[in-house]
N, C-alpha and C positions, 0 to 999 in steps of 0.2 A: 505492500500499501504507499509506504512513505518511497521507494523507487520510483514507481509510476505514477503515481498521484500526491506525492506530498504529503500525505497522510500520516501522522504517528500515532503507532500504535506500539499494546506490550503484546509478547505473547508468552504462553508458558502454563502454568496452571492454575497460577492466584495463590499459591500459598493452601491451597486444597486438593492435594494429591488426591486422597480415596474418594475424595466426591467427583472429584475429574473423571477417575478409573469408572466410578458408577455410570456419571453422563456418558461417557466413552462408550460403555457397555465392553469395556476391558475385563475380563477376569483375571484369576492368581496367577496361570497357567501363561495369559499370554503377555503380562506384564512382567513376569520373569524373562519371557523371550528378548521382552523390550529390553530390559533394564540390561540381561547378558552382550546385547547386540551394541546398546547404546556405549556402556564402559569398558566395552572390547579395546585394548592398548593398543593400535594399529596406527603405523606411521602413514600417515596420507601423503601423496604425491604433489608437490606444488598445482593448485589451481583445480584441485578437487574439492565438491564439496565435502566437511567431513559429513558420517555418519549419524551422528548427533544431530546434525539439524535436518536429515531428510525424516528420521524414523522417532524423532522424538514427540509424542500423543502431545496435545493439548489445544487449546483455542485462543483465538487473538481476542484481545477486549479492547474496546475505546470509548473516553465519556464523551459525553455532547455537552456543553455548553448549555445552561440554561438559557440565555440567549440566540443560538446558533439560528440561524433561518432557516426557512423551508428550503431554499436553495441551496444551503448548506448542508443540510440533512438528505439531500436528494443527493448532490453529490457525491456523499461518503456510500451511501447503501448501494447508487450505479457503482462505484470502485469497485465496494465488496461483491456486488455480485459477479462484475468482470474480473474478479482477479478466482474469486470460486469455481469460473470456467473456463477462462482460459490463459490464469495467470501460470500454467506451467509449462506454456508455450517461453516463457521469458527467462526460465531456469537456467540456459545455456547462456547467457548474456553474463 
């Protein structure tokens, strides 16, 4: 969102790991697989996206100002929709 639209957001689990696992329907077995994959000590070649960036489950959070205009809200929602459907096309950039 920031790189393409200038919208600053925060990603992660918002300090609510167990709750997020439940929201994302990730069971204990799958959570263990993610944890092993994320914490694997591998040397990535220059230019590769670290595995943690590709596999770490979570969500993106943004806050709207009380004074945000309808146009600003529409811009943000349209950007989120675009990233959700077409963002993968920009991963190689």
